[in-house]
C-alpha positions in Angstrom: 40.8 122.8 51.3 40.2 119.1 51.7 41.3 115.9 49.9 44.5 114.0 49.3 47.5 116.0 48.1 50.5 114.7 46.0 53.7 116.7 46.3 56.7 116.6 43.9 59.9 118.5 44.9 62.8 119.0 42.5 66.0 120.8 43.8 67.8 122.6 41.1 71.0 124.7 41.1 69.0 127.9 41.3 65.5 127.1 42.4 63.7 124.4 44.4 60.4 123.6 42.6 57.3 122.2 44.2 54.2 121.0 42.4 51.1 119.9 44.2 48.1 118.0 42.7 44.8 118.0 44.6 41.6 116.9 42.9 43.3 117.3 39.5 44.3 120.9 40.1 48.0 121.8 39.8 49.6 124.4 42.0 53.2 125.5 41.6 55.8 127.1 43.9 59.4 128.1 43.4 61.8 129.1 46.1 65.5 129.8 45.9 67.7 126.7 46.5 69.9 126.4 49.6 73.0 124.6 48.3 74.6 124.2 51.8 71.4 122.6 53.2 69.2 121.5 50.3 66.4 120.4 52.7 65.9 123.9 53.8 64.7 125.0 50.4 62.2 122.1 50.5 60.8 123.3 53.9 60.6 126.9 52.6 58.6 125.7 49.7 56.2 123.7 51.8 55.6 126.6 54.1 55.0 128.9 51.1 52.3 126.7 49.6 50.7 126.3 53.0 50.5 130.0 53.4 49.4 130.7 49.9 47.1 127.8 49.2 46.0 126.7 52.6 47.5 123.3 52.0 48.5 121.6 55.2 51.4 119.0 55.5 49.0 116.5 57.1 47.0 116.3 53.8 50.1 115.1 51.9 49.6 111.4 50.9 52.5 111.2 48.4 55.9 112.9 48.5 58.2 112.5 45.6 61.7 114.0 45.4 64.3 114.6 42.7 67.7 115.2 44.2 71.1 116.4 43.0 72.9 115.5 46.3 74.7 112.5 44.8 75.5 114.4 41.6 77.0 117.3 43.5 79.0 115.0 45.7 80.6 113.4 42.6 81.2 116.7 40.8 82.7 118.3 43.9 84.5 115.1 45.1 82.9 115.5 48.5 82.2 111.8 49.3 82.7 109.6 52.3 86.0 108.0 53.4 85.9 104.8 51.4 87.9 101.6 51.2 88.0 99.0 48.4 88.6 95.3 48.7 89.4 93.5 45.5 90.9 90.4 44.0 94.7 90.0 44.4 96.4 91.8 41.5 93.5 94.2 40.7 94.3 96.9 43.2 94.9 99.6 40.6 91.8 99.0 38.3 90.4 102.4 39.4 93.5 104.2 38.1 94.3 102.2 35.1 90.7 102.5 33.8 90.5 101.9 30.1 94.0 103.2 29.4 92.5 106.0 27.2 93.5 109.6 27.6 90.5 112.0 28.1 91.8 114.0 25.1 93.9 112.0 22.6 95.7 115.2 21.5 96.4 116.5 25.0 99.6 114.8 26.2 99.2 116.5 29.6 95.6 115.4 30.2 94.9 113.9 33.6 92.5 111.1 34.4 89.8 111.7 37.1 90.6 111.4 40.7 90.2 107.8 41.8 87.2 107.4 44.0 89.3 105.4 46.5 92.9 106.5 47.2 95.5 103.8 46.7 96.3 103.4 50.4 92.6 102.6 51.0 92.6 99.8 48.3 93.3 96.2 49.6 93.8 92.9 47.9 92.6 89.5 49.0 93.8 86.1 47.5 90.9 84.5 45.7 90.0 83.8 42.1 87.0 82.6 40.0 87.1 81.9 36.3 84.7 83.3 33.8 82.1 80.7 34.5 82.2 81.1 38.3 84.3 78.1 39.1 86.7 78.5 42.0 90.3 78.7 40.7 91.7 79.9 44.1 89.7 79.7 47.3 89.1 82.9 49.4 91.9 83.3 52.0 89.7 84.1 55.0 92.6 84.8 57.3 93.8 87.6 55.1 90.3 89.1 55.1 90.1 89.0 58.8 93.5 90.8 59.1 92.2 93.6 56.9 89.7 94.6 59.6 92.3 96.6 61.5 93.0 98.7 58.4 89.3 99.4 57.9 88.5 100.5 61.4 88.2 104.2 60.6 86.5 104.1 57.2 82.9 105.1 56.6 82.2 102.7 53.8 83.6 99.6 52.1 83.3 98.6 48.4 83.9 94.9 47.6 84.6 94.1 43.9 86.0 90.7 43.2 86.4 88.9 39.9 83.3 87.4 38.2 80.9 87.8 41.1 78.0 87.9 38.6 78.6 84.2 38.0 78.9 83.4 41.8 78.8 86.0 44.5 79.8 83.7 47.4 83.2 85.2 47.9 81.9 88.8 48.0 79.3 88.0 50.5 81.8 86.1 52.6 84.2 89.1 52.6 81.5 91.3 53.9 80.4 88.8 56.6 84.0 88.2 57.8 84.7 92.0 58.1 81.5 92.5 60.1 82.5 89.6 62.3 85.8 91.3 63.0 84.0 94.6 64.0 84.2 96.7 60.9 81.4 99.3 61.5 80.9 100.7 58.0 78.4 100.4 55.2 79.1 97.9 52.5 78.5 97.9 48.8 79.0 94.6 46.9 79.5 94.7 43.1 77.3 91.6 42.8 74.5 93.8 44.1 75.3 97.2 42.7 76.4 96.1 39.2 76.6 92.4 38.6 78.0 92.8 35.0 81.2 92.4 33.0 83.9 95.0 32.7 86.2 95.3 35.7 86.7 99.0 35.6 83.1 100.1 35.2 81.9 97.6 37.8 84.5 98.5 40.3 84.1 102.2 39.7 80.3 102.1 40.0 80.6 100.0 43.2 83.2 102.4 44.7 81.0 105.3 43.8 78.0 103.7 45.5 80.0 103.0 48.6 81.4 106.6 48.7 77.9 108.1 48.3 76.0 105.9 50.8 76.9 107.8 53.9 76.3 111.1 52.1 72.9 110.1 50.9 72.0 108.5 54.2 72.6 111.7 56.1 70.7 113.8 53.6 67.7 111.6 53.4 67.7 111.3 57.1 67.7 115.1 57.5 65.0 115.6 54.9 62.7 112.9 56.4 63.2 114.5 59.9 62.4 118.0 58.6 59.3 117.1 56.6 58.1 114.9 59.4 58.5 117.7 61.8 56.4 119.9 59.5 53.6 117.3 59.7 54.1 115.3 56.5 53.4 111.6 57.3 53.6 110.3 53.7 56.8 108.2 53.1 59.5 109.8 51.1 60.0 108.5 47.5 63.0 109.3 45.4 63.5 109.5 41.6 66.2 107.3 40.1 68.4 108.0 37.0 66.3 105.4 35.0 63.2 107.5 35.4 61.5 105.4 38.1 60.5 106.0 41.7 62.0 104.0 44.6 61.7 104.2 48.4 64.0 106.3 50.5 65.6 103.2 51.9 66.3 101.9 48.4 67.9 105.2 47.5 70.0 105.0 50.7 71.2 101.5 49.7 71.8 102.4 46.0 72.6 106.1 45.8 74.5 105.6 42.5 71.1 105.0 41.0 70.1 108.6 41.8 73.0 110.4 40.1 70.7 111.9 37.4 67.6 112.0 39.6 66.4 115.5 38.8 67.0 115.5 35.0 65.4 112.0 34.7 62.2 113.4 36.4 62.1 116.2 33.8 62.3 113.7 30.9 59.5 111.7 32.5 57.3 114.8 32.8 58.0 115.8 29.2 57.2 112.3 28.0 53.9 112.3 29.8 52.8 115.8 28.5 53.8 114.9 24.9 51.9 111.6 25.1 48.7 113.4 26.1 49.0 115.1 22.7 49.6 111.8 21.0 53.3 112.6 20.3 55.5 109.7 21.3 58.6 110.7 19.4 60.2 113.8 21.0 63.5 115.4 22.0 63.4 116.8 25.5 65.2 120.0 26.5 65.5 121.0 30.1 67.3 124.3 30.6 67.5 125.5 34.1 69.7 127.9 36.0 73.1 126.0 35.6 72.8 123.5 32.7 70.8 122.3 29.7 69.9 118.6 29.7 68.7 117.0 26.5 67.3 113.5 25.8 65.4 111.5 23.2 62.1 109.7 23.6 61.1 107.1 21.0 57.8 105.4 20.9 56.7 106.9 24.2 59.8 105.6 26.1 62.9 107.6 27.0 66.0 106.0 25.6 67.9 104.3 28.5 71.6 103.6 28.4 74.2 102.0 30.6 77.0 104.0 29.0 76.6 107.4 30.7 79.2 109.7 32.3 78.6 111.8 35.4 81.3 114.3 35.6 84.4 112.4 34.5 83.2 109.0 35.7 81.4 106.4 33.6 78.5 105.0 35.5 77.1 101.8 34.1 73.7 101.6 35.9 70.6 102.0 33.7 70.2 105.7 33.1 68.0 107.8 30.9 70.4 108.8 28.1 70.8 112.5 29.0 73.4 114.7 27.5 74.3 117.8 29.5 76.0 121.0 28.6 76.9 124.0 30.8 74.3 126.4 29.3 71.7 127.5 31.8 70.0 130.8 32.5 72.7 131.6 35.1 75.7 130.6 32.8 78.3 133.4 32.8 79.4 135.2 29.6 83.1 135.9 29.4 86.0 136.8 27.1 88.8 134.2 26.9 92.5 134.9 26.5 92.2 134.8 22.8 89.5 137.5 22.7 86.6 135.0 21.9 83.2 135.2 23.6 82.5 132.2 25.8 79.3 131.2 27.7 79.5 128.8 30.7 80.1 126.4 32.1 80.6 128.5 35.2 77.3 129.8 36.6 76.1 132.6 38.8 74.0 129.9 40.7 71.3 130.7 43.1 73.4 133.3 45.0 74.0 135.9 43.7 72.4 134.7 40.5 72.1 136.8 37.3 72.4 140.5 37.6 68.7 140.9 36.9 68.0 139.0 40.1 69.0 142.1 42.0 71.0 140.1 44.6 74.4 141.6 44.0 75.5 139.8 40.8 77.8 141.8 38.6 78.7 139.4 35.8 76.4 139.0 32.9 74.5 135.7 32.2 72.3 134.2 29.5 69.3 135.5 31.5 70.7 139.0 31.5 71.2 138.9 27.7 67.5 138.1 27.3 66.6 141.0 29.5 68.8 143.4 27.4 67.0 142.2 24.2 63.6 142.7 25.7 62.7 139.0 25.8 62.0 139.0 29.5 60.7 141.7 31.7 63.0 142.1 34.6 60.4 144.1 36.5 58.1 141.0 36.5 60.8 138.4 36.9 59.7 135.4 39.1 56.4 137.0 40.2 58.0 140.3 41.4 59.9 138.5 44.1 63.4 139.6 42.9 64.4 143.2 42.6 66.1 144.1 39.3 67.6 147.2 37.6 67.8 147.3 33.8 70.7 149.8 33.9 72.7 147.4 36.1 72.1 144.6 33.6 73.2 146.7 30.6 76.2 147.9 32.4 77.3 144.3 33.2 77.0 143.2 29.6 78.8 146.3 28.4 81.7 146.0 30.9 82.3 142.2 30.7 81.4 141.5 27.0 80.7 144.5 24.8 83.8 146.4 25.5 86.1 143.4 25.0 84.4 142.6 21.6 84.2 146.3 20.5 80.5 146.1 19.9 77.3 147.7 21.3 75.4 146.2 24.2 72.6 144.7 22.1 75.0 143.1 19.7 76.9 141.6 22.7 73.7 140.3 24.2 72.8 138.7 20.9 76.3 137.2 20.7 75.8 135.6 24.2 72.6 133.9 23.0 74.2 132.8 19.8 77.1 131.1 21.6 74.7 129.5 24.1 72.4 128.3 21.3 75.4 126.8 19.5 76.3 124.8 22.6 72.8 123.5 22.9 72.4 122.7 19.2 75.4 120.5 19.5 73.9 118.7 22.5 70.6 118.1 20.5 72.6 116.6 17.7 74.4 114.3 20.1 71.1 112.6 21.2 69.6 112.6 17.8 71.9 112.6 14.7 74.8 110.9 16.5 72.4 108.2 17.7 71.0 107.5 14.2 67.8 109.6 14.5 66.6 112.4 12.2 65.5 115.4 14.4 63.0 116.4 11.6 60.9 113.4 12.6 60.7 114.5 16.3 59.0 117.3 18.3 60.9 119.3 20.8 59.6 119.6 24.4 61.0 122.7 26.0 60.9 123.2 29.8 62.9 124.4 32.7 62.9 128.1 33.5 65.0 129.0 30.4 64.2 126.2 27.9 61.2 128.0 26.2 63.3 131.1 25.7 65.6 129.2 23.3 63.7 126.2 21.9 61.9 127.9 19.0 65.1 129.2 17.6 66.9 125.8 18.1 64.1 124.0 16.4 64.3 126.3 13.4 68.0 125.6 13.1 67.5 121.8 13.2 64.3 121.7 11.1 62.3 120.4 14.0 58.7 121.1 13.0 57.2 121.9 16.4 58.0 122.9 19.9 55.8 121.9 22.9 56.0 124.1 25.9 54.1 122.4 28.8 51.8 124.4 31.0 54.1 123.7 33.9 57.3 124.2 31.9 59.2 125.9 34.6 58.6 123.1 37.1 58.2 120.0 34.8 60.8 118.0 36.7 58.7 118.3 39.8 55.6 117.3 37.9 57.5 114.3 36.5 57.9 113.0 40.1 54.1 112.7 40.4 53.4 110.7 37.2 56.5 108.3 37.2 56.2 104.6 37.7 58.0 102.6 40.4 61.0 100.9 38.8 63.5 98.3 39.9 66.2 97.0 37.5 67.8 93.6 37.8 70.7 92.3 35.7 73.5 89.7 35.5 76.1 89.1 32.9 76.2 85.7 31.1 78.8 86.0 28.3 78.0 83.2 25.9 77.6 82.6 22.2 73.9 82.9 21.7 73.8 79.6 19.7 75.2 77.8 22.7 72.8 79.3 25.3 70.5 76.9 27.1 67.0 78.5 26.9 65.9 76.9 30.2 68.9 78.6 32.0 67.8 82.0 30.6 64.2 81.4 31.5 65.2 80.4 35.0 67.2 83.6 35.4 64.4 85.8 34.2 62.0 83.9 36.6 64.3 84.7 39.6 64.3 88.3 38.5 60.5 88.4 38.3 60.3 86.9 41.9 62.7 89.6 43.2 60.8 92.3 41.4 57.4 91.2 42.6 58.7 91.1 46.2 60.0 94.7 45.8 56.7 95.9 44.3 54.7 94.0 47.0 56.6 95.9 49.6 55.5 99.1 47.9 51.9 98.1 48.4 51.2 97.7 44.7 48.5 95.3 43.5 49.4 92.6 41.0 47.4 94.2 38.2 49.7 97.2 38.4 52.9 95.1 38.0 54.7 94.7 34.8 57.9 92.8 34.1 60.1 93.8 31.1 63.0 91.5 30.2 65.8 92.3 27.7 69.1 90.9 26.5 72.3 92.8 25.8 73.8 91.4 22.6 76.7 92.0 20.3 78.5 90.5 17.4 81.3 88.2 18.6 84.4 90.3 18.8 82.7 93.6 19.4 83.4 95.6 22.6 80.0 97.1 23.2 76.4 95.8 22.9 72.8 96.7 22.3 69.9 96.0 24.6 67.1 94.1 22.8 63.6 93.3 24.3 63.0 89.6 25.1 60.1 87.5 26.3 60.1 86.1 29.9 59.4 82.6 28.7 62.5 81.8 26.6 62.7 78.9 24.1 64.7 78.3 20.9 62.1 80.3 18.8 62.3 83.2 21.3 66.1 83.3 21.0 65.9 83.4 17.2 63.4 86.3 17.5 65.8 88.2 19.8 68.6 87.6 17.3 66.7 89.1 14.5 65.7 92.1 16.6 69.4 92.7 17.4 70.3 92.7 13.7 67.5 95.2 13.0 68.5 97.4 15.9 72.2 97.3 14.9 71.3 98.5 11.4 69.2 101.3 12.8 71.9 102.5 15.2 75.0 102.0 13.1 73.7 101.8 9.5 74.7 98.1 8.9 74.1 94.6 10.1 75.9 91.3 9.6 73.3 88.5 9.8 75.8 85.8 9.0 78.0 86.8 11.9 77.7 84.9 15.3 75.8 86.9 18.0 77.0 86.9 21.6 74.8 87.2 24.7 76.4 89.6 27.3 73.9 90.6 30.0 70.3 89.6 31.0 68.1 92.4 32.3 64.6 92.7 33.7 62.8 95.8 34.7 60.0 95.4 37.4 57.5 98.2 36.9 54.8 99.4 39.3 52.4 101.4 37.1 51.4 104.7 38.7 47.8 105.8 38.8 48.1 108.9 36.7 46.3 111.9 38.3 43.6 113.6 36.2 45.2 117.0 35.5 42.5 119.5 34.8 43.7 122.8 33.3 42.4 126.1 34.5 40.5 127.3 31.4 40.9 130.9 30.9 37.9 132.9 29.8 38.2 135.6 27.2 40.2 135.9 24.0 43.8 136.1 22.8 43.4 139.8 22.4 42.4 140.1 26.1 45.5 138.1 27.1 47.7 140.7 25.4 49.3 142.8 28.2 51.6 145.1 26.3 53.7 145.7 23.1 57.4 145.6 23.8 60.5 146.2 21.7 62.2 142.8 21.3 65.3 142.0 19.3 65.5 138.9 17.1 68.8 138.1 15.4 69.8 141.8 15.6 66.4 143.0 14.2 64.1 144.9 16.6 60.3 144.1 16.4 57.4 145.7 18.1 56.2 142.4 19.8 53.0 141.6 21.5 53.4 140.2 25.0 50.8 137.7 26.3 49.9 136.6 29.8 50.0 132.9 29.5 47.4 132.3 32.3 44.9 134.4 30.3 45.3 132.6 27.0 42.2 130.5 26.3 42.6 126.8 25.2 42.1 126.0 21.6 43.3 129.4 20.4 46.2 130.6 18.4 48.3 133.6 17.2 51.3 134.4 15.1 54.8 135.4 16.0 56.7 137.3 16.8 55.4 137.1 20.3 56.5 136.7 23.9 54.4 134.6 26.3 55.0 135.2 29.9 54.1 132.5 32.4 54.6 132.2 36.2 57.8 130.2 35.9 59.0 130.6 32.3 58.8 132.8 29.3 58.4 131.6 25.7 59.9 133.6 22.8 58.2 133.0 19.5 60.1 134.2 16.5 58.8 135.9 13.4 57.2 133.4 11.0 56.3 131.0 13.7 52.8 130.3 15.0 51.4 129.3 18.4 48.5 127.0 19.1 47.2 126.7 22.7 45.9 123.1 23.2 43.1 121.7 25.4 45.6 121.2 28.3 46.8 124.8 28.0 50.1 123.8 26.6 51.7 125.9 23.9 52.5 124.3 20.6 54.9 126.4 18.5 54.7 125.5 14.8 58.2 126.3 13.7 57.3 126.1 10.0 53.6 126.6 9.9 53.3 126.7 6.1 55.2 123.4 5.6 
């Protein structure tokens, strides 16, 4: 083989996925994840594609990576030893939070563990007012004395009052501590999140500081390993906002990678849907441990700064992804009240579901599908995993059926019903609860388990069609290869909009453009591939939260009036009402610097023959308690521009699609499956 090769690697809880593109041809590889050393799964995958496809690491010209290292560190509270330096009187912001209980009816509910323990939180005398004017000068002697208390920490977070108006004090604290010999990484809130709200800004900065050593070690190990294999291409990392950045930028701002893998999946789904001319879709990524859902409107994923990771609100721009603990490996169990529960605990990569044949004994969602004939355990993951159908049925019977007093098939159907209920609620969160009608959207299903459930969920929500991409099982890895480079810039400027000086806003946007252009220049991008997208966060005076509204770079009085009207319209769309007579308040200025990727020409492998020739067997499959003799198709043999009716099972290399009775499938020109949920509508 010859020619440049682009490689995307996504590490999931169960599998590490690799997608390569060479000359428009896509090749896919899956290898079991190695949670204790994630980079090992990457190396295993590279060696597998080299042995199978003849691809050599020296041919790789682009290497994109979606990682869960930062996410896992937060969920498992395995972060670096971190200290916090803050304004005198604000030592306990991390514990006070928003003074809201996690569950208003649970009087014993506990708040999340503070990122920085109290004995590692230090105050310094200083004070700025809300416009950045100095009320109390920084006491540099106190800062210097802190150095002895910070001699053994790995990382330091600095979060003072109002640094988004003037960051002089934060930068001076860092410089003084370095002068006094503090050998640690530093995270300044004026760089990590220069925005209002003390708790969110301090928490996000502390998280960034706690994750920097963790991410630095991981990226260093990965770069060393892929370099030793012969990969010379620089490592690129997916951010939570759906954009690619350099490895060094990810080291500096690891908090921006907390939803790296799921964001790549949304990007991949958006791209595949756009090729079909479908710009309004809900994405559903169901892997081994969780199901991530998101909404795409007008061809752009919805981005939020109000997203939680674990129990922590992280306010950096993030694709609005809602996650539930329903994945193919989610365990089914009976609670103390005798009710069937599914997840959030997972069998993970080792031992995995019972049908993996790796010693698992507790039933999972995947095992329920196997019992009902929806997947063929004997062909699971290209015959790489040994399975025994009797062991699967025995696990469902022992752990679920006996406790419920039902037969094995009824228990398996119950497992799927409970899992579907969890995922249906998640789909409603990103659509109905955000003011969107799911009937006006398509559903893009991917991940190893997504296509198993999506046609049923679409029917429940009256979603008219389901798109199952050709690379559904590894779509997150594909998303890494088609995503733009993105750098987000922001600063809070809390002012009544009718008092704002347009020249001041224009000057701030201009400085953001200069910073963004410098970042994209460093990436080697030409000016014609650079785009700059400004926006303003606005709210009605007196409101607590705001909406982000697109804005022009060149701001004048007319532009501010246009932005005001856009805010009213967006408020009505989101909340069902608008108050045009009420004063509007500017909160935060934002600008996204985008480096547009040259999208590769993806050429599908066109199968010869007919739908009848792609049919490999007829299998007994149970749908909602009713057995059907169901045709099973080999997806790789289905010709483009063909179609067939359900019920049907379509088996691919990385995922299986279950088509219910009354539904119809069309195979498009790109070899994607389009399931028409209500074909007669």
